[in-house]
C-alpha positions in Angstrom: 0.0 0.1 0.1 1.4 3.3 -0.8 0.6 7.0 0.5 -2.8 8.3 1.7 -3.7 4.4 2.0 -3.6 3.8 -1.8 -2.7 1.0 -3.6 0.0 0.1 -6.2 -1.6 -1.4 -8.5 0.3 -2.8 -12.1 -0.3 -2.5 -15.4 -0.4 -6.6 -15.6 -1.2 -9.4 -13.8 -0.5 -13.3 -13.3 -3.7 -15.3 -14.6 -4.1 -19.0 -15.3 -5.3 -18.7 -19.1 -7.2 -21.3 -20.9 -5.9 -23.4 -24.6 -8.1 -25.6 -26.1 -10.9 -24.8 -25.0 -13.2 -28.8 -24.9 -12.3 -32.2 -23.6 -8.3 -31.9 -23.9 -8.5 -28.0 -22.6 -5.6 -27.4 -20.5 -4.5 -23.7 -18.5 -0.8 -21.5 -19.0 -0.1 -18.9 -16.0 0.5 -15.8 -18.3 0.8 -11.8 -17.8 -2.6 -10.1 -18.2 -3.8 -6.4 -18.3 -4.8 -5.4 -15.0 -8.8 -4.2 -15.8 -9.8 -0.7 -15.1 -13.2 -0.8 -12.5 -16.8 0.3 -14.4 -18.7 3.1 -12.4 -20.5 1.0 -10.2 -17.7 -2.3 -10.0 -15.0 -2.5 -7.6 -10.9 -3.5 -8.2 -10.3 -6.7 -5.9 -7.0 -7.8 -5.9 -7.2 -11.7 -4.4 -5.2 -13.2 -2.1 -6.6 -16.3 -3.0 -8.4 -18.6 -5.3 -10.2 -21.8 -4.8 -9.8 -24.5 -7.6 -13.6 -26.5 -8.6 -14.6 -29.0 -10.3 -17.3 -26.7 -12.1 -14.0 -25.0 -13.1 -12.9 -27.9 -15.5 -16.5 -28.3 -15.9 -16.4 -24.8 -18.3 -13.4 -25.1 -20.3 -14.2 -28.5 -21.0 -17.4 -27.0 -22.0 -19.2 -30.6 -21.1 -22.2 -29.0 -19.3 -25.7 -28.3 -21.5 -24.8 -23.6 -21.3 -22.6 -21.7 -23.1 -18.7 -21.7 -24.2 -16.3 -19.3 -22.0 -15.5 -18.4 -25.3 -18.7 -17.4 -26.5 -18.1 -14.2 -23.9 -14.6 -14.4 -25.1 -13.5 -15.5 -21.2 -9.8 -17.4 -21.0 -9.7 -17.6 -16.8 -12.0 -19.3 -15.6 -12.5 -19.6 -11.3 -15.3 -19.1 -9.2 -14.4 -18.3 -5.4 -11.8 -15.5 -4.5 -11.0 -13.4 -1.4 -9.1 -10.6 -1.4 -8.8 -6.4 -0.7 -10.5 -3.8 -2.8 -8.0 -1.5 -4.4 -9.7 0.8 -5.9 -13.0 1.9 -6.6 -15.0 3.1 -9.8 -16.8 6.3 -10.4 -20.2 6.0 -8.2 -19.3 3.2 -5.4 -20.7 4.2 -2.3 -20.1 2.1 0.9 -17.3 0.5 0.1 -13.5 1.7 0.9 -9.3 0.6 -0.8 -8.2 -1.6 2.1 -11.6 -3.3 2.3 -12.2 -7.2 2.3 -14.1 -8.3 -0.9 -14.8 -11.6 -1.9 -15.9 -13.4 -5.4 -18.8 -15.5 -5.8 -19.7 -18.7 -8.1 -22.6 -15.6 -9.3 -20.3 -12.8 -10.6 -24.1 -10.6 -10.5 -27.9 -10.2 -10.9 -30.2 -8.0 -12.3 -31.6 -7.4 -8.8 -34.6 -5.6 -10.1 -36.6 -9.0 -10.9 -39.2 -11.3 -9.1 -36.2 -14.2 -8.8 -34.2 -11.2 -7.2 -36.9 -10.0 -5.0 -38.1 -13.7 -4.3 -34.8 -15.1 -2.6 -34.4 -16.9 -5.8 -31.0 -14.8 -7.4 -29.5 -17.8 -8.2 -31.7 -18.3 -11.0 -32.1 -14.8 -12.1 -32.5 -14.5 -16.3 -29.4 -12.0 -16.7 -27.5 -13.5 -13.6 -23.8 -13.0 -14.6 -21.6 -16.4 -13.6 -17.9 -15.6 -12.4 -15.1 -17.5 -15.2 -18.2 -18.4 -17.5 -19.4 -14.5 -18.7 -17.4 -13.1 -17.5 -13.2 -13.1 -16.8 -12.5 -15.7 -13.0 -10.7 -16.0 -10.2 -7.5 -17.8 -12.1 -7.0 -14.2 -12.3 -5.3 -11.6 -9.6 -6.6 -8.7 -10.0 -10.8 -8.8 -10.8 -13.5 -7.0 -11.1 -15.9 -7.3 -9.3 -20.2 -5.0 -9.0 -20.0 -3.2 -5.3 -23.8 -4.7 -4.8 -22.7 -8.5 -5.4 -19.5 -8.2 -3.4 -19.1 -10.0 -0.3 -17.9 -8.6 2.8 -15.4 -10.7 4.1 -15.5 -10.1 8.3 -12.4 -9.9 10.9 -12.0 -13.4 12.1 -13.0 -15.3 9.1 -9.3 -15.9 6.9 -8.9 -15.3 3.1 -8.8 -19.1 2.8 -11.6 -20.3 4.7 -13.8 -17.6 2.9 -12.5 -18.1 -0.6 -12.8 -22.1 -0.3 -14.9 -23.5 1.0 -17.4 -20.6 1.8 -18.1 -18.6 -1.3 -18.7 -21.4 -3.1 -19.2 -24.8 -1.4 -19.8 -24.0 1.8 -22.5 -21.9 1.1 -24.1 -24.3 -1.8 -24.3 -26.3 0.9 -26.1 -24.2 3.1 -28.8 -23.4 0.5 -29.3 -26.6 -0.1 -29.9 -28.2 3.7 -31.7 -25.6 4.3 -34.2 -26.3 0.9 -33.9 -30.3 2.4 -36.2 -29.2 4.7 -35.2 -32.0 6.9 -35.0 -30.6 10.7 -32.7 -31.1 14.0 -32.2 -35.1 14.5 -33.1 -36.2 11.4 -30.6 -38.3 8.7 -28.6 -36.8 6.2 -26.4 -38.8 5.0 -23.6 -37.6 2.1 -22.1 -40.2 -0.3 -18.8 -39.0 -1.1 -18.8 -37.2 2.1 -14.6 -36.9 2.6 -14.8 -34.8 -0.9 -14.6 -31.3 -0.2 -17.5 -30.2 -0.8 -19.2 -33.2 1.0 -16.8 -32.4 4.2 -18.3 -28.8 4.3 -22.0 -30.4 3.9 -21.4 -32.8 6.7 -19.6 -29.6 9.2 -22.9 -27.4 8.1 -25.4 -30.3 9.3 -24.4 -31.5 12.3 -24.5 -27.4 13.4 -27.9 -27.2 12.0 -28.8 -30.5 14.6 -29.5 -33.1 11.3 -27.3 -36.5 12.0 -24.6 -37.0 9.5 -24.1 -39.9 7.8 -20.0 -40.4 5.7 -19.9 -42.4 2.3 -16.6 -42.9 1.4 -13.5 -45.3 1.6 -9.7 -45.2 3.5 -9.0 -44.7 7.2 -7.7 -40.9 6.4 -11.4 -39.8 5.1 -12.9 -42.1 8.2 -11.1 -39.9 10.6 -11.8 -36.4 9.0 -15.8 -37.9 8.1 -16.0 -38.4 12.3 -14.1 -35.5 13.8 -15.6 -32.9 11.8 -19.3 -34.3 13.2 -20.7 -37.7 11.5 -22.4 -40.0 13.4 -21.3 -42.9 10.8 -18.5 -43.8 8.4 -19.8 -46.3 5.8 -16.6 -47.8 4.0 -18.3 -48.4 0.9 -15.0 -50.8 -0.1 -15.2 -52.8 2.8 -19.1 -53.2 3.0 -20.4 -55.2 1.7 -24.4 -54.0 1.1 -23.5 -50.1 1.3 -27.3 -49.4 1.5 -28.3 -51.7 3.6 -26.0 -50.5 6.4 -27.2 -46.9 6.1 -30.9 -48.5 6.5 -29.4 -50.4 9.7 -27.8 -47.2 11.0 -30.9 -45.0 10.4 -33.5 -47.1 12.4 -33.9 -49.2 9.8 -35.7 -46.7 7.4 -33.7 -45.1 5.5 -32.2 -41.6 5.3 -34.2 -38.3 5.9 -32.1 -36.5 3.1 -29.7 -37.4 1.0 -26.8 -35.2 -0.4 -24.9 -36.0 -3.7 -21.8 -34.0 -4.4 -20.4 -36.3 -6.4 -22.0 -37.6 -10.1 -20.9 -41.0 -9.4 -22.5 -41.1 -6.5 -25.9 -40.7 -8.4 -26.0 -44.3 -9.2 -27.6 -45.0 -5.2 -28.5 -42.5 -3.7 -32.2 -43.2 -4.1 -31.8 -46.5 -2.3 -30.1 -44.6 0.7 -33.4 -43.3 1.1 -35.0 -46.6 2.2 -38.5 -46.6 2.9 -38.7 -43.2 4.6 -41.7 -40.9 4.8 -41.0 -37.3 3.5 -37.2 -38.5 2.8 -35.4 -36.8 -0.6 -32.4 -36.6 -2.5 -31.2 -33.5 -2.8 -28.9 -32.7 -6.3 -25.7 -31.0 -5.8 -23.3 -31.5 -7.8 -22.7 -31.5 -11.8 -22.4 -34.1 -14.3 -21.5 -34.2 -17.6 -24.8 -33.4 -19.9 -26.6 -36.4 -21.1 -24.4 -39.6 -18.6 -26.8 -39.2 -15.6 -30.6 -39.7 -15.5 -32.5 -39.9 -11.9 -35.9 -41.3 -11.2 -37.6 -43.8 -9.1 -41.0 -45.9 -9.5 -44.1 -43.6 -9.2 -44.9 -46.0 -6.3 -42.1 -44.3 -4.4 -42.8 -40.8 -4.8 -46.4 -41.5 -4.1 -46.6 -43.8 -1.8 -43.4 -42.1 0.5 -44.5 -38.9 -0.7 -40.4 -39.2 -1.9 -38.8 -36.0 -3.9 -35.7 -35.5 -5.8 -34.7 -31.4 -5.8 -31.9 -29.7 -7.2 -29.5 -26.5 -5.7 -27.2 -24.4 -7.8 -25.0 -22.3 -6.1 -25.0 -20.1 -3.0 -26.9 -17.0 -2.6 -26.0 -13.4 -0.7 -27.9 -14.8 2.1 -26.4 -18.4 2.0 -22.5 -17.1 1.6 -23.4 -14.5 4.8 -25.0 -17.4 6.8 -21.8 -19.8 5.9 -20.0 -17.1 7.4 -21.6 -16.9 10.2 -20.9 -20.5 11.2 -17.2 -19.7 10.2 -17.0 -17.0 13.3 -18.6 -19.5 15.1 -15.9 -22.0 14.7 -18.2 -24.4 13.0 -16.7 -24.6 9.4 -13.1 -25.6 8.8 -11.2 -25.8 6.3 -9.2 -28.9 4.4 -7.1 -28.1 1.3 -4.1 -28.3 0.2 -2.1 -24.9 -0.9 -0.5 -24.3 -4.5 1.4 -20.9 -6.1 0.0 -19.0 -8.7 2.8 -20.5 -10.3 1.6 -24.6 -10.1 -2.0 -23.7 -11.3 -1.7 -26.3 -13.9 -0.1 -28.6 -11.7 -3.0 -28.5 -8.7 -5.6 -28.9 -12.5 -4.7 -31.6 -12.7 -4.7 -33.2 -9.2 -7.8 -32.0 -9.3 -8.8 -33.5 -13.2 -7.5 -37.0 -11.8 -9.7 -37.2 -8.1 -6.5 -37.1 -6.3 -7.2 -33.9 -3.9 -8.1 -34.2 -0.8 -10.7 -32.1 0.8 -10.2 -28.7 -1.7 -7.1 -26.6 -3.5 -6.4 -23.1 -2.9 -4.1 -20.7 -5.2 -2.2 -18.6 -3.3 -1.0 -15.6 -5.7 1.3 -14.3 -2.8 3.5 -17.3 -2.2 
């Protein structure tokens, strides 16, 4: 920071830049121009960005979405935390030096029924970070002042960027939308993964009874330490579904929260015969690879439902920040420098990451 509390802003900054959009995509770390904030925007200098498999989906273009290239975007990423270094001319209520976070949804119109009615993440004019505008793989990034999240003292940039800006806030939305109540059983296939472990912590904080399905002693210890009431090792258990039903009083889970696409295959079975049970879809498989459904009799006789939630809203993010302030969220991540971004993405794509991955721009 320079004189009078102002930051020295370079003309160029480091960024992960996508090449060969599609199945063979890869990223190079390059210098890119630092953008100038528009009248209603902030310029943030990110300290941390998280990496998410959705970034790979965007680059591989295997979802039913427009391409990054349709918007001229080459840097993905949608979960970042840093500091405000410059204000647009119309911005009020923000100061240089304030801490701010960027979420998967970069902006909404703020003036439609969806925005007014608590469904802003479905706003027809919503802009997704790292898909429709440059994402958090770029150290200096623009963010609309009205939709930037304030990061309070006591919450580190690492915890704010990952998991709060993405996975934790998304899990808050899904857990609340499920309608589960304290004392209900909540099953997390892949509970030892980066999103699942946030779900376990939040479910426990909300008074639910989490069950993790995963494999290995390290994930068992992690899940049980962070709030899971039971752990089912899918490699050591002959019949995982039967074991889940046994744990859940012989009826089945009240809710199953699917964060990994491969877990959809057995998700419905974990609800057993539980009346009013649900499967909540969170993780996104590649387009046309998964079809999820059940016999209509299950829906009718059991009052069963399948639903889904997209990314967390501003309110969900605030709730996740509050859980973090209260010590209810522990970040589980591996840190890389920006120069090691391609290596970190390769590990993520290969499924070799324990928890989550963050990039520290200051290393």
